BADO-120587 format. One record per residue: x, y, z of N, C-alpha, C, O, CB in turn. Coordinates in pm, whole numbers, plus 50000, padded with zeros to 5 digits. Glycine has a CB too. Example, Ala and Ser with C-alpha at 12.3 -4.5 7.8 and 13.67 -1.06 7.14 Angstrom:
# BADO-120587
513194943150780512304955050780513204967050780514244966850846511314955350905/512854977550708513674989450714512905000350787513415011450804514084994050572/
//
This chain:
# BADO-120587
500864990950016500084997850030500745013150005501115017150116499514993950147/500955020749928501625035749878501135046249995500405043350091500935041749702/501615057049970501295069250073499815072550050498935073450135502275083650045/499725074349907498475077549828497305073949854496185079049858498505074049721/497925060449878496835049249927496455054150053495445061050063497385033249943/497285050950168497055056050285496175075550250494975076750277498825054850370/496575081750222496075096850183494425094750173493455098650240496815103050015/494565088850088492885083150066492075077650143490995081150189492695074249985/492975064750157491815066650307491545073350428490375074750466491755058150369/492565078050499492445091150569491725097750544490945101650631493235098150573/491595103750369490165116950353488905107950413488295110850517489645123150137/488655097250336487665088950357486645081650477485475078150494488145082450311/488265082150561487015070550666487905079950814487575075050922487395042550654/488675088850825489225095050907488165109250988487375113950906490505098550825/488115112551060487905123451114488665132651080489845129251089487865122551222/488455146751032489935152751022490525159651090490615171651063490185158450941/491215153351217491715162751377492785163551323493255173951370491805156051552/493835157551221495225161151230495815160851091495675151951007495975151651325/496645174351077497115182050934498495169150970499185170951070497535205850930/498715158150888499645146950884500545152650810500205159450713499185133650833/501935150550846502865149550715503135142950579502645132150612503655147150748/503375141750504503515127750396504445116950424505245112750340503995131750251/504365113650513505495103150530504785092950623504065096950714506985109450600/504985080150599504755066050643505665062850709506505057550636504595056650553/506105063250855506715054250942506595045450980505705043451062506865055751009/507775031450923507605018150970508305011151082508005000251132507805011250874/509295019251115510285008351181510795023451305510755035551280511944998951033/511145017951407511985028951469512945018251609512795007551669510645044451542/513815028251604514945019251696515795033351750516315043051696516175005651581/515595028551887515875041351961515795051551951514675054951989516585043351985/516815065851893516375080051877515865079951707515405090051654517795092051919/516055066151631516335069051463514975058451424514675047151461518325062651384/514345068451328512885063551246513275060551124514315064851075511655074651228/511975048051027512275048150912511125049350835509995045350866512985038550885/511455054950734509765054450639509605043850570510445034850573509465065750519/508585043150502508285032650416509475027750274509745017150217506855037550363/509945042350262510765038850100512245037050233513155033250159510875058049914/512755037750355514155034050372514485046850416515575043350462514995028450245/514455057750439514475071050460515005068150621514405062550713512925079750425/515945072350618516435073650761516335086950868517095096650857517785071150747/515345085950968515115101851069515915097751178516275086951226513325106851136/516075110651202516705112851340515905117851468516415127751521517725122451321/514715112851529514065112751632513975123851746513755119051857514425102851671/514095137851742514305145651856512815149951872512565161951859515445157751839/511785140951899510215141751941509505135252015508635139552090509505140651861/510005119451993509415109952046507865109952046507095108652140509915109352163/507745110751980506085106851956505365118352102504755112852194505705083251990/505525131452098505245137752176505675133352310504875127252381504155139552157/507125136452361507365130252485507025117752513506635117852630506885136452570/506955106152466506285092352493507005083152527507145077652636505635086952397/507935079952336508975073352357509475073252442510445071252368509625074352304/510075073252584510625081152658512035069252665512735074852749509625086252800/512485061752641513385052952626513855047452475514425036652454512915043452705/513505056652383513695052552254512425044252215511515040952291515025044852241/512595040852052511755032452012511965019151993512425015451885511385036451925/511705011152080511774996352099512834991552121513674985352056511384989552010/512694995252226513864996552373513694978852404512574973952417513085010552560/515114969152414514544959252449513874955352576513284944952606515234952852427/514054962952624513754958952730512134957452752511674947752813514414967152813/511444966052707510474970852681509324961852580508134958852591510964982452637/510294959852489509694948852413509534936552436508674928552398510134947652326/510724935252524510694915852613509814918852715509134908752731512464907552708/509414928852806508674926152889507224929152773507674921952683508994935053034/506454932052740505654934352620504704923852566503474922952564506514937352520/506004913852511505774905052437505634889352531505054879352488506874906652331/506354890852671506354876852787504424883552785503504876952735507834878453011/504284894452837502644895852971501714897752769500544900052798502524922253168/501764897652684501044896152600500594877752518499784874252432501714906552522/501744869352613501474857052579501174849452681501174837252671502354851852515/500844856852807500024857652925498794857652924497984849252885500214866652988/498654872352991497174883452977497294895652963498034902953028496264884353088/496594898352883496644910652778495794922552886496324931752948495624906352597/493844917552881493414918653028492144913053031491574905552951493384933053089/491654919753179490604911353198489984924353278489374929653185490884895253275/489794931753376488754941053393489634943853602490284936753679486574931353354/488944961453603489744960153740488924949053834489504942153918489824976253824/487994948653817486724938853885488094923454005487984919654122485334927253666/489144919753898489854912753959491894917553944492404926353874489264898153900/492564907454039493834918154078494794909753971494844897453970494494918554280/495674919853867496944916653812497974918353890497874926853979497204923153707/499084911353879500294913853912500794926353870500914935653950501014904553874/501214927553707501594940153697501174951253731501894961253728501734941653618/499824951453772498724962653805499524971853953499774983753968496884953053855/499704960954032499434962954166501124969254190501484980454227498834946954260/501944956954150503674959954142503654974154096504404982154152504684949354018/502704978753982502874991053923502825006054047503715014154073501594991153802/501305004954107501015013854196502125013754299502685023854340499705011454248/502375000954338503255005454461504525015954449505045024454521503854992554517/504745010254313506145013854255506395028654246507385035154279506325007954111/504955033454181504525049854137504535050454316505675046954349502555054454018/503875052854415503775056254503505105059954586505565069854643503035048954537/505435047854566506595046754660508165060254611509105066254664507125026854637/507645058754504508875066954383508255080554440508975088654498508665064054157/507135082154425506315098054475506105104354574506945108854652505225099654460/504695105454583503845108754712503445101954760502305106454771502985114954718/503455091554815503695082754903502075076854957501755073155070504695089955016/501085077854809499875079054852498925068754739499605062154660499525095554858/498185068154734497745057754651497405063154474497885074454460496355051654734/496935059754386496855059154278495645050354168495215038854174497975056354276/495455058354099494135059153965494965055053824495555063353755493305079153938/494895042753800495465044453673493905047853528492735044053533496525027253653/494435053753449494095058953333494215052053215494575040353231494645068753321/493995056253080494585052052999495875068152927496935067252866493295044652905/495125080152972496125093452917496715103453009496595103153131495345102752823/497345112152943496825124653063496015133853060496085143253140497655132553102/495245133152984493735139253036492865133553105492125139653182492925142452948/492825117053079492135112053201492705113153346491925115853437491935098653179/494195110953374494825114353495494465124153524493835124453631496005114553504/494665137553445494015151753467491785152153536491085159453606494285159953259/491675143753484489795140353499489985135653626489635141453729488835126753384/490535125353618490535119653831491425132353924491275132554046491925098553872/492095139953874492555150553978491775162753977492015172154053493975154753957/490785162753888489725171853904488605165053992488395169354105489195176253765/488015156453951486905147753985487715146354181486995148554278486795129153848/488875143354195489755141254340489015157354404487995158954471492105140954315/490045167954348490085179654372488195184054441487945187254557490725186654217/487545183154369486095186954383485055174454539484225176254628485395183454178/485995161454474485365153554594486095159154734485575155854841485655135854573/486995165454734487735171154834486865181854903486155182655004489005176754778/487275189454800485905201454828484945199454746485185192254649486185217354807/483735204854760482405198354719482455212554628482825222154695480935194254854/482245214454536481825224454384482515237254427482135248954426479825228254348/484025229754478484985240354478485305241354346485085232854259486175238354564/486055256254329486855262554226488185255354190488815246454246487165276454270/488295259654122490205250354001490815263953952490155272753898489735236653774/492015264353976492895279553969493375271453898493255259553927493795289154087/494205276453759494865271653655495785281653586495525292453637493935266353569/496505282853515497435288053446497165297353360495935297553351497995280253394/497755307653271497125312353162497665298153042497435287653102497705330453128/497955296752974498765290452861498925278452901499895272352857500075296352827/498125272652984498105256853070497815252152938497465259952850496815251953216/497965237252916497215226352828497505214852976498475214353051498165221352628/496105205752974495705198153076495085185052982494865172952991494615206753183/495005193852907494215179052796493015185352726492775197452733493385162652903/492185175452649490845176152543489605173652558488675176752484490905169152451/489585166352684488425161052755487795171352851488475176152942488825148652833/486815173952837485115180352835486245186753011486835197553008482885163252845/486275180953091487555186753223488295194253221488305205553269488465180153268/489235186953149490445190153140490545204953025491105215953034491225175953093/489735198952925489775213752840489225217652888488745223052788489485217552718/488085225253039488075239353053489245237053181489045246453258486355247653088/490065230953219490965237553224492405238453158493375233053211490965237053313/492465244353059493195247152920492695262752896491785265052817492635235252778/493215271452955492485283552899493475286352780494635289552808492285297153014/493115285552661493285286452520492185290452451491515280852416493685275152467/491725301652417490475305052324490165294052224489115288652191490725318552240/491685292252178491245287452044490685269552057489895265651971492725289651932/491105260952154490785257352192488945250152265488055241952243491585261852199/489315259452345487745261552436486965264752328486545254052282487585275152566/486645271952279485675282252199484325274752138483095275552143486565289252064/485615265452063484775260051951483405246352033482505240351975486175251551819/483835245752186482875233452267482405242552355482005235352447483645218852351/482205252452383481425259752497480035256952462479645254952347481685276252510/479165256852590479175259052713480915245552766481205235552701477215255052776/481525249652870482395241052903482055243553117481475250753198484195246152811/482825232753104482775229053283483055239753376484125244053418483925217853333/481645243853401482045258453521483205256753641483285244853673480495262353628/483775262153688484435268653810485845266153836486545262253930483765264853928/486025271453659488165269153659488155290453645487405299753614489355254553401/489125288553678489425303853702491205304553651492195299253702489105308753901/491045314553512492835314353492493735325753497493855336453436493225309553358/494275320053584495725334153643496345340053546495905336653437497205328653729/497535350553541498915349653480499815339953535499955336853654499585362153489/500625333853398501315323453457502845325553552503425316653614501535315053338/503255340853541503765347553597504265358953646505225366353627503965345053587/502555357253775502345365353855502005359654045500815359054076501235372353775/502765357054124502515350354263501315357754260500255353654212503605352254402/501555370654322500345377554359499295376054280498235378954337500525390054370/499215373254187497725371754128497075357354144495885354254154497745374953967/498175349854144497775334054167496995333854336495815331454362499535322354161/497975336754418497965343554572496175344354614495465337054684498825362754566/495785362354503494595364554543493255354954504492475352254595494475376754503/492935348654339492585341254320492245328654371491245322354335492945342454271/493105324654459492835311454628492485319654716493065329454761494355301654717/490595311054761489855310654862489595303154925490265292754923489145313454853/488495304355013488185294555122487375283354988487215271355006486975302555285/487005289554878486075280054791487335272154711487195259854709484835289654672/488085275354670488985267754600489275251754697489505248054812490425278454580/489035245254538489565231654582490595228354538491125218154584488885221754559/491205235654434492615232554353493045237154268492415240954169492805223354307/495015238454296495385249354218496185236154098496835226154130496525263754317/495825241153959496665230253897497395237353771496965245153685495685216853848/499005230153797500335234953722500675224453661500535212753694501545240253803/501285230453542502325218653515504075228653541504255240853529501995210653304/504715221753563506155226253663506765233253519507285244453521507435209353755/506655226253409506935235053271505685229353185505475217253181508675231553185/504965237253125504305241353059504355237352863504625244652767504525253753114/503935221552872504155216752750503985219452627504945221152552503835209652748/502715220252585501785220152452501565239052452501015244652357499905208152477/502005245252553501615260452610503095266352543503145278652539501375262452823/504315258952490505425266752439506315262252582506815271952639505055285552401/506495252152629507695248652716507955257852775509035262052734508825244552664/507565263852851507195275752931507485268553110506675263353186505245281052885/508925271153129509305269153337508275275353435508135287553448510955279353401/507705267853491507075281253602507775287053705508065278953793505915277353685/508155298353726508865303753825508975294253971507975287153980508195317253844/509795292754072509835293454161508545301954270507725295854338510955296154146/508625313354263508245325354275506745320254300506035321954400508645335354151/506505314454197504595312654130504275300954190503215299954251504215310053932/505365287854179505405269954253504855279454418503795279054482507855257254262/505825285354433505815287754614504305295454719503715293654826507305300954639/504285307154560502875312254577501745301854635501065303354736502415317254436/501725288754525501155285054493500345272954614499185270954651501745283954385/501915266054649501735257354762501415265954913500685261355001503135248154769/502005277054918501285284655028499795290355042499255290755153501985294855041/499335293554959498055297354921496525285754940495325286954964498375300854770/497805272054902496805255654854496965254255054495955251955122498115235854695/498365256255120498155252855245496905265955345496145263055438499865251755302/497075276555295496495286455372495175278355352494795270255436496635303055323/494475280955236493055279155213492295260255228491125256355220492935286055044/493505253255251492655243855272492945233455065492815222055020490755254055328/493265244055026493355235454859493995224054857494385218754961494165243054739/494215217754711494835207754702495495212754559494835215954460493985194454718/497245212754573498135213254473498345204754393498685193354426499045215054505/498155209054250497935191154176498975197854029498735207053952495425183754113/500385186654039501275192653933500805180053820500755167853836503205194053982/500445189753689500405177153551501855177053519502545185453461499385181853384/502165164653574503625163553508503225148353362503485136353361505145157153680/502955152053323501945145553220503495143753099503765133753034500175159053159/504205155753102505115155652979506155155853122506035144453167505075170452830/506655159953170507955167853239507985158553349509015159353417507805185753290/506995148153394507305133753438508825127553417509815134753407506315124653359/508855117053413509255102753396510715104753354511235097153272508325093953283/511485116653421512945116153443513175127553274514185127753203513755094853449/511915135553252512645145953156513125156653189513715163253103511995150153067/513035161053310513435178653400515175176653435516035185053460512245181353616/515275155253420516465152353484516215148653628517245146053691517385163553472/515115147753694514475142753841513015130653754512165131553666513605162053970/513545119853860512245114153797510965119253801510225114553714512025103153841/510435127953880509515136353868510125151353860511265153753898508595133953976/509155162353801510225171353802510185179253946511175184253999510095181253673/508475179454013509105184354144510105180754238510545186154339508385185054210/510365168854172511655168254312512835174054287513825172854359512215153354357/512765181554164513935188754190513965202154176514855209354130514835184654122/512475205954241512285218154279512175217354471512335206854533510865223654189/511905228654526511305231654696510015230854705509555234554813511565246154763/509235226954618507685225854632506815211354573506415207754462507135238854547/506765205854706505545194554678504455190754664503635189254755505415189454714/504305188754561502545189554574502055180454645502685172654716501695188054447/500015181454614499505172154680499365157354577499895146354592498165178354736/498765160754508498565153154364499355155354285499985165854277497505155254293/499515142054182499845146354059499645134153950499595121953958501285151854066/499565143753843499045129053785500585128153613501325136953568496475131553710/500455119853592501625114353478500785106153343499605105853308502855100853569/501405103253317501205096553156502255095753048503275089653083500185104353081/502245101152910503085095652768503795091252877503295083452959503895106252627/505295096952889506365088052908506435076152990507505069952989507225094452946/505255070753077505475067053134505065048553084505275037453133505095075653227/504595052452999504235038352906505515035052847505825023152843503025040252773/506385044552795506785041052663506435038952551507045030552485507135034952660/505655044152511504725040852352503405033952374502515036052293505585029152238/503105022452520501655026652567500535031252618500775038052717501435025252578/499635030752598498755037352649498515041052767497685032552798498045033752625/498645049352882498775048953016499135058853073500165064453036499455041053053/498185065153204497775076253264497695069053396496995059153418496485083653203/498715076753504497955073853663498205089353733499035098153708498945058253780/497135088453829496745098553944497285090254070496995079254116494935102253955/498405102554115498745099354276498625107354317498695119054282499835095054331/498315099854448498375112054592498945110954680499365099354689497375115154667/499285118154773500315123454922499005113354988497885110454947500525147354992/499815109555115498965098555173497605101555253496835093455303499825091155265/497525115355251496565122055353495525123755249494475120455305497085136955437/495325126455155494185126054988494255111054916493935109154799494945139354833/494695101454999494605084554909493735082854892493445080854774494925071354952/492455082455015491145078755047489595083854982488485078654972491195081655172/490425101354932489275107154888488125101154817486895101754823489625115554823/489025095254749487735083954599487005074254667487725067754742488685071254453/485925071254668485245062554700484595054354646483905061154571484775065354748/484155037654621484175029354579482885034854430481715037654459484025018454698/483285035354310482175037954239482315058354194481795062454090480705031854356/482775064354255483575073254189483865076654081483495086954026484295072654210/484875064554017485275070253903486275055753881486925049853967486005087553917/486125052753744486225037353638486765043953526486645055153477484585027853585/487685029153486488295029853367488385013553332488805006053421489725038453377/487925007153183487834996653155489584995253141490114985653196486784994353039/490315003653078491344991053094492325007353161492765011453054492044978152898/492605012953221493235017453321494135007553373493474999153434492385022053410/495225005153373496455004053468495924985153414495754978153514496365012653690/495774980553331495874972653253497194959353266498334963453284495884981353148/496984945753259498414940853292498914941253151499684932653192498564925253370/499204942753033499974948252957500424959952995501484959253058499524948852856/500084968252981500784982252992500914984853109501264996553113500164993552936/500814979453247501364981753376502554972453336503694977253330500394977653517/502414964853320504034952653259505114961353216506294961353252503754940853087/504174972453093505724976453003506194988553073507384991453082505554980852816/505024997153134505775009053247506765008453331507455017953368505045013253337/506944989553388507554989453476508494985753453509394985453537507194985753550/508634981353326510154981053222510324994253208511524996153227510124973553052/509775004853185510375018853162510985021553256512175024753257509595029453139/510085020353370510735027153524511985019653533512945025553582509715024153684/512105007853495513525005953540514315010753466515145016853532513954994253557/514525011253355515355024253215515715035353333516715036953404513845034353045/514335042753321514445057753344515115060853500515675071553520512815064753330/515015051653597514945051153746516945051953775517565055253876513905032953808/517485046953625518865044053697519645057253689519365064953597519775031353623/520495060053767521185073853807521975074753689521905086653660522105074753953/522615069653613523375074353489521795075153357521795084053272524935059353443/521435071953360519915082353238519835092653289520015102253213518055077553227/519495096053451518765109553499519895118953450519605129353392518395111153681/521235115153474522565121053449522665130153344522985141853322523495111453424/522275119953287522235119853129521765131953105522425142053084521365109053055/520445130653110518755140953098519895154853116520295161953024516985138453286/520145155553219521025168253224522265175053115522525186053067521675165853343/522895158953112524005165453018523535166652864524005174752784525415156053023/522545157352838522365161752683521275172752633521155177852521521975148952607/520425175252769519705189352766520815204452761520795214252687518695189652921/521605201152862522985212452860523345212052731523845222752695524415208752956/523295203552646524465203752519523245209752450523235222052461525345186952441/522225204852385521115210052305521145222752311521205229752210519855205952340/521085229152475519915239952495521245247752433520925253752330519005244552676/522695249352468524605254552418524655251952287525465258452221526125244452492/523765241252217524225241552102522675249651996522605250451873524805224152070/521815253652081520795261852000520865270352035520065277251973519605260351990/521675279452148522265291552177523395294752042523675305952000523005290152334/523845283751998525575290251909525065290051762525805292951668527405276451919/523575285951746522825283251620521905300151633521005302651554521685265251630/522285309351733521615319251779520075321151745519575330751686522305329351741/519505311351789517965313451800517795319051958518535320552056517025297651768/516785320651934516045333951999515255323652097514525314552059514895345751876/515625327952266514095323952369514285311952343513425305752281512345329252330/515445306152385515605287352431515275288552542515365299552597517115277852432/514905280052592514035275952710514185259652716514485251752626512345280952688/513855257452865513525243952937514205239853032515205246353066513545233752864/513955231853077514795220353195515455204353155514605195653139513555216053317/516555201253142516935190653124516455184452956517045191052870516445183653248/515755176152912515345168952761514045178252710513765179252591514785149652778/513315184552808512295195952801512505210152659511625216452720512495203352971/512665214552604513495225152525512775232152436511995225352368514585219852450/512805242452418511935250352323513205262952232514355263452276510465259652440/512855271052126513075279352109512195284052020511195277751986514055279552099/512595299351962511345308551884511915307251732513135305751721511205328051943/511395307551654511555311551535510235313051453509235305951464512435303051481/510515327951333509475340551335508425326451237507285329051200510155361251227/509075312151209507815307151127508245291351127508615283851037507635314750952/508005289251282507915275451278507145261851234507525250351258507975275151354/506225264851180505425252051140506415252550962506355241750904503085255051142/506925259550914507885254650827509405252150826510125244350765507735260950748/509595260850909510995252750972510435236651000510735228150916511625261051150/509705233351108509355218051130509475206650955510005196150919507395218851203/508735215850904508315211450756509325207250683509335197050614507705221750676/510815221150707511435217150636512655208650689513505204950608511615226550569/512775205450822513705197650896513095187550839514115181250809513865198151052/512115180050794511475166650835511655164250723512245153550709510085164050894/511395169750627511025164750490512435169150379512585165750261509375173250441/513005174550433514755174250329515975174450457517155176550433515095194550197/515385171650607517225168250664516155159750759515955166050863518735184750757/515405147050755515425139550786515125139750986514915130151060516465135950708/515235152351016515075153951135513915155351214513475166751198515635161351151/513125147851305511525150451385511955159151552512535157851660510545129751428/511045169451455511035179851546509585183251578508805174551539511805191651494/508995194351641507855198651666507565216251708508055224251788507505189151767/506475216651603506025233351637504555231651761503375228851741505315243451440/505025233451840503655234551947502485253451935501445258151982504705233152159/503435256851856502415274851768503405278851651504235271351599502315294851909/503245288151628503455295851512504655302451473505025307851368502665304251512/505475299451653506625310151633507805298651764508815302351824505965332551702/507315288251767508115280351889507695267451827506625263351782507595282852073/509255261051843509645245951806510305245151918511095253251966510525241751669/509735228151986510085217752057510865212952007510955212551885509355210252087/512015205352122512585192452137512475183352237513335184452325513645193452131/511645174152252511815163452343511415143552274510595135052241510655169452477/513645150052305513935135052248513605126252353512835128252447515485132052203/514255116752327514125097852413515045102252507515895110252468514815079352314/515035098352629515915101852710517315096452653518375102452633515515097152844/516975083952634518465076552572519705083452499520875079752504518075066852463/519105095752420519745104052380520945102852384521265107852492519465112552417/522395096752301523755100852295523835117352231523075125452178524585089252198/525815115852288526195131052297526045132852102525635142252035528225134452391/526755115152049526505122651935525725123951843525855128951731527095122451888/524355116251927522735120651803522565135651807522085141451709520815113451866/523065144651957522325152752029523325160351881522775168851811522375155352230/524035158151867525265171551746524835168951651524585177551566527125170751714/524585154551631523545154851479522925161551428522875167051318522705149051459/522005160751583520195169951559520735180751532520445185651423518875172751701/521285185151585521945202351598522725206851463522865218651428523295203951739/523275194051382523835197651252522725197551144522765205151048524975187751212/521555187051169520575187051018519905197351094519065200351009519475171250951/519605206851214518485215651241519165228351179518435237651143518005216851408/520995229451160521605242151120521305242450986521175253450934523085243751146/521165231350911521285226750771519995232750750519955243850697521495210250733/518815226250790517375234050806517055246950824516025251650776516775230350899/517905253850896517875269050938518585280450872518505292650889518355269951061/519625269150753520305275150653519025276650477519005280950362521905263350641/518445271550552517675266850382516325273450404515435272350321517385246250340/516155281150532515005286350479514305298450461513355302850526514395281850518/514995303950349515115311650261513715302250111512785306150040517095312750237/514355290550133513825281750030511765277950031511045281850123514875266350064/511525274049972510155267449971510215250750024510565243349932509555268449805/509985244250140510005230950189509515217450066508475213550012508925231950322/510605214750067510715202649977509615189850043509425185050155512515197449976/509065187849909507765172849927508725157649907509605156449822506175173149751/508375148049993508355137449933507775128549833508275117449813508365134149988/
//
């Protein structure tokens, strides 16, 4: 089947919710991808910060193959060892409370919102401008971006947005009716914007003062992406609830909401559920991903490669270089065109989060040589920026 055949199938049978590039990817290994014509790509995007340990890591492949031959799914009405082991591992490695398993970051955030509302009924949720917490109705209501929200109004009420860089505004917005403050330690889809410590401390203090929950959305920042297993572990602010997804499964669909001990039993039987959440196949895979990511050498490498890429971006004369660890971005006047040119002409996979922002979120297993290669390919794409992008 040719690329043209696939484009016809997409046109006739898929809802037009994605603007796909004219590339059919058929194989992946580490930070490399190959298309149907045999072209090799260097991947600095990792499936939106999801292929955390690279494509088809042997440990993940072996775990999934073994589990698929044993048991793929039952339901959460029964016990399976991978799910219970993963819950213990996430709890002990983070906030120490209890875990709810979902299938995605948006669903994990829905759980956090429901938990906050159960903790303080009808309470308001304070979020930051530029945030992105998902596209389901609750998570979308927590995502104050007009282009994403407006077509689907009316949204879930009770969400209040404040400037992301104003600790005083945040503190003023939190009151006795506030159920939670929900923050990404580094905003991902909003443009890779690290939230200042002043804002994070103000959020913690305001939540403590008014009995609200501080929720950290670690869907993108978690699983080692910023150089610690969870971004909050590299800060001096500890949340009450955190959510994770993306890199947790290394490419498998899984999400989780984790609480501190004092909020472990806020949700009661029947309050929430998920048919596939934490199934044995994805849980076994997530355990394998954690085995790799938690290695001190891997976390140290995240900081080294992140610093290497950031320095290289500065050397290229790019503006607005920012981020933490292997979650980086820079500004370019026509980011979508640059991303397309990098892909089609220089076989480099990066991503535009908006009209002027290019994002790099490679696998944590990126090598120094691959980082240099990525910078060289980006340099070539920038040098050709005045020519129209090629097509395959």
